[in-house]
Backbone as ProteinMPNN parsed JSONL, in Angstrom:
{"seq_chain_A": "XXXXXXXXXXXXXXXXXXXXXXXXXXXXXXXXXXXXXXXXXXXXXXXXXXXXXXXXXXXXXXXXXXXXX", "coords_chain_A": {"N_chain_A": [[187.095, 93.813, 83.673], [187.679, 90.399, 83.288], [190.416, 88.213, 84.08], [192.597, 85.727, 82.628], [193.532, 84.21, 84.703], [191.438, 84.255, 86.619], [189.409, 82.914, 85.206], [190.665, 80.418, 84.899], [190.907, 79.634, 87.591], [188.177, 79.402, 88.301], [187.469, 77.287, 86.581], [189.034, 75.204, 87.627], [187.877, 74.923, 90.148], [185.244, 74.425, 89.639], [183.617, 72.021, 89.837], [183.455, 71.612, 92.635], [182.303, 74.062, 93.366], [179.824, 73.736, 92.119], [178.734, 71.704, 93.657], [178.437, 72.985, 96.112], [177.36, 75.582, 95.666], [175.366, 75.723, 93.707], [173.378, 77.441, 91.369], [173.815, 79.893, 92.475], [175.515, 83.087, 92.551], [178.951, 83.656, 92.056], [181.75, 85.564, 93.104], [184.868, 86.258, 91.953], [188.246, 87.028, 92.39], [191.361, 87.244, 91.086], [192.923, 84.409, 92.255], [191.023, 83.793, 94.163], [188.032, 83.121, 95.922], [185.747, 85.484, 96.485], [183.135, 86.015, 97.332], [179.765, 84.689, 97.726], [176.595, 84.853, 96.29], [173.05, 85.296, 96.308], [171.584, 86.826, 94.534], [171.815, 88.504, 91.405], [172.026, 91.314, 91.242], [173.119, 91.913, 93.746], [175.716, 90.761, 93.686], [176.894, 92.18, 91.608], [176.819, 94.762, 92.656], [178.519, 94.489, 94.883], [180.928, 93.833, 93.586], [181.399, 96.217, 92.182], [181.712, 98.015, 94.314], [183.976, 96.986, 95.613], [185.967, 96.724, 93.588], [185.616, 98.535, 91.515], [186.301, 99.619, 88.305], [188.202, 97.745, 87.877], [189.357, 94.435, 87.054], [187.425, 91.471, 87.629], [185.751, 88.347, 88.197], [182.487, 87.278, 87.633], [180.264, 84.707, 88.077], [177.472, 82.638, 87.347], [176.851, 79.885, 89.062], [176.685, 76.741, 87.658], [175.514, 77.446, 85.283], [176.735, 76.523, 83.025], [175.918, 73.926, 82.778], [173.418, 73.934, 81.521], [174.175, 74.675, 78.964], [175.706, 72.553, 78.173], [174.017, 70.555, 77.342]], "CA_chain_A": [[187.4, 92.736, 82.755], [188.268, 89.236, 83.944], [191.69, 87.747, 83.551], [192.683, 84.275, 82.441], [193.732, 83.633, 86.039], [190.126, 84.048, 87.238], [188.735, 81.832, 84.465], [191.321, 79.156, 85.246], [190.524, 79.304, 88.965], [186.801, 78.909, 88.27], [187.465, 75.969, 85.929], [189.604, 74.259, 88.587], [186.988, 74.773, 91.307], [183.858, 74.338, 89.154], [182.887, 70.882, 90.396], [183.179, 71.907, 94.043], [181.337, 75.159, 93.411], [178.506, 73.2, 91.762], [178.228, 70.945, 94.805], [178.14, 73.874, 97.229], [176.753, 76.876, 95.351], [174.57, 75.638, 92.48], [172.341, 78.45, 91.217], [174.219, 81.149, 93.126], [176.546, 83.855, 91.859], [180.23, 83.74, 92.758], [182.629, 86.68, 92.77], [186.239, 85.77, 92.008], [189.301, 88.005, 92.092], [192.609, 86.478, 91.072], [192.675, 82.996, 92.572], [190.291, 83.776, 95.431], [186.58, 83.274, 95.952], [185.489, 86.636, 97.34], [181.826, 85.89, 97.954], [178.699, 83.921, 97.086], [175.41, 85.716, 96.373], [171.797, 84.752, 95.774], [171.0, 87.702, 93.52], [172.745, 89.127, 90.476], [172.225, 92.712, 91.629], [174.005, 91.967, 94.914], [177.093, 90.458, 93.313], [177.393, 93.301, 90.807], [177.02, 95.888, 93.577], [179.726, 94.209, 95.665], [182.085, 93.936, 92.684], [181.623, 97.64, 91.905], [182.224, 98.639, 95.536], [185.322, 96.502, 95.919], [186.962, 96.765, 92.518], [185.353, 99.573, 90.519], [186.469, 99.179, 86.925], [189.23, 96.699, 87.823], [188.829, 93.131, 86.666], [187.032, 90.379, 88.504], [184.889, 87.426, 87.474], [181.192, 86.94, 88.229], [179.689, 83.564, 87.367], [176.32, 81.93, 87.896], [177.311, 78.502, 89.172], [175.817, 75.766, 87.036], [174.975, 77.897, 84.003], [177.35, 75.717, 81.987], [175.144, 72.671, 82.664], [172.392, 74.148, 80.512], [174.825, 74.769, 77.656], [176.308, 71.262, 77.84], [172.994, 69.629, 76.853]], "C_chain_A": [[188.105, 91.616, 83.516], [189.6, 88.883, 83.303], [191.647, 86.235, 83.362], [192.847, 83.566, 83.778], [192.391, 83.339, 86.714], [189.351, 82.936, 86.537], [189.336, 80.475, 84.813], [190.938, 78.705, 86.651], [189.106, 78.745, 89.003], [186.752, 77.508, 87.667], [187.995, 74.891, 86.884], [188.628, 73.939, 89.714], [185.534, 74.476, 90.915], [183.055, 73.197, 89.798], [182.515, 71.115, 91.86], [182.17, 73.028, 94.194], [179.934, 74.645, 93.098], [177.902, 72.403, 92.908], [177.746, 71.87, 95.922], [177.238, 75.054, 96.885], [175.884, 76.87, 94.094], [173.456, 76.684, 92.473], [172.643, 79.778, 91.886], [175.305, 81.822, 92.289], [177.807, 83.877, 92.707], [181.02, 84.919, 92.21], [184.054, 86.203, 93.009], [187.178, 86.898, 91.618], [190.623, 87.262, 92.184], [192.295, 85.012, 91.272], [191.949, 82.87, 93.912], [188.793, 83.918, 95.193], [186.278, 84.374, 96.96], [184.149, 86.509, 98.046], [180.87, 85.09, 97.096], [177.396, 84.671, 97.343], [174.205, 85.035, 95.739], [171.29, 85.543, 94.58], [172.074, 88.404, 92.694], [173.04, 90.583, 90.852], [173.219, 92.834, 92.79], [175.468, 91.731, 94.539], [177.689, 91.59, 92.476], [177.671, 94.53, 91.683], [178.319, 95.689, 94.374], [180.983, 94.332, 94.808], [182.42, 95.403, 92.407], [182.212, 98.343, 93.129], [183.67, 98.254, 95.806], [186.355, 96.85, 94.853], [186.734, 97.847, 91.478], [185.466, 99.004, 89.118], [187.536, 98.088, 86.786], [188.587, 95.341, 87.575], [188.493, 92.21, 87.825], [186.093, 89.504, 87.679], [183.624, 87.169, 88.283], [180.625, 85.8, 87.407], [178.456, 83.062, 88.113], [176.698, 80.457, 87.882], [176.25, 77.571, 88.585], [175.279, 76.207, 85.691], [175.547, 77.088, 82.853], [176.57, 74.424, 81.749], [174.092, 72.779, 81.59], [172.957, 74.191, 79.104], [175.378, 73.431, 77.204], [175.318, 70.286, 77.239], [172.923, 69.624, 75.353]], "O_chain_A": [[189.021, 91.87, 84.298], [189.866, 89.21, 82.146], [190.759, 85.558, 83.88], [192.358, 82.452, 83.961], [192.227, 82.28, 87.318], [188.712, 82.112, 87.192], [188.61, 79.498, 85.0], [190.675, 77.524, 86.875], [188.853, 77.734, 89.658], [186.063, 76.634, 88.193], [187.453, 73.787, 86.934], [188.566, 72.8, 90.178], [184.688, 74.296, 91.791], [181.931, 73.41, 90.25], [181.386, 70.843, 92.268], [181.284, 72.963, 95.046], [178.963, 75.061, 93.731], [176.687, 72.426, 93.108], [176.762, 71.571, 96.598], [176.438, 75.484, 97.715], [175.689, 77.919, 93.48], [172.692, 76.805, 93.431], [171.816, 80.689, 91.865], [175.927, 81.195, 91.432], [177.751, 84.087, 93.919], [180.968, 85.229, 91.02], [184.408, 85.796, 94.115], [186.941, 87.625, 90.653], [190.966, 86.715, 93.232], [191.489, 84.438, 90.54], [192.222, 81.96, 94.695], [188.349, 84.724, 94.375], [186.526, 84.211, 98.155], [184.03, 86.853, 99.222], [181.114, 84.844, 95.915], [177.12, 85.077, 98.471], [174.329, 84.297, 94.762], [170.632, 84.983, 93.703], [173.101, 88.836, 93.217], [174.188, 91.022, 90.782], [174.053, 93.739, 92.813], [176.355, 92.43, 95.027], [178.865, 91.919, 92.628], [178.648, 95.246, 91.466], [179.115, 96.617, 94.516], [181.991, 94.878, 95.258], [183.59, 95.784, 92.398], [183.11, 99.174, 92.994], [184.487, 99.095, 96.182], [187.483, 97.227, 95.172], [187.598, 98.056, 90.625], [184.803, 98.022, 88.783], [187.747, 97.567, 85.691], [187.406, 95.141, 87.859], [189.177, 92.177, 88.848], [185.689, 89.887, 86.581], [183.69, 86.875, 89.476], [180.513, 85.903, 86.185], [178.409, 83.064, 89.343], [176.847, 79.855, 86.818], [175.08, 77.613, 88.967], [174.637, 75.409, 85.007], [174.91, 76.976, 81.805], [176.568, 73.893, 80.638], [173.881, 71.838, 80.826], [172.288, 73.787, 78.152], [175.511, 73.183, 76.006], [175.731, 69.273, 76.674], [172.113, 68.898, 74.775]]}, "name": "protein", "num_of_chains": 1, "seq": "XXXXXXXXXXXXXXXXXXXXXXXXXXXXXXXXXXXXXXXXXXXXXXXXXXXXXXXXXXXXXXXXXXXXX"}
């Protein structure tokens, strides 16, 4: 489960992430970008290996753009 800290970090960095990582998956833990992945399966596998059931945030960069229309 993600924490508010991870959501806030993503919101703060969103514009930069969109410039650098549009269409990729980001893995965030606390206030740190852990990794950037091309495929959803890869990011979920890495999150499970690193954190198990502990909270982290996985986001598809740019998915908000489609919702904003």
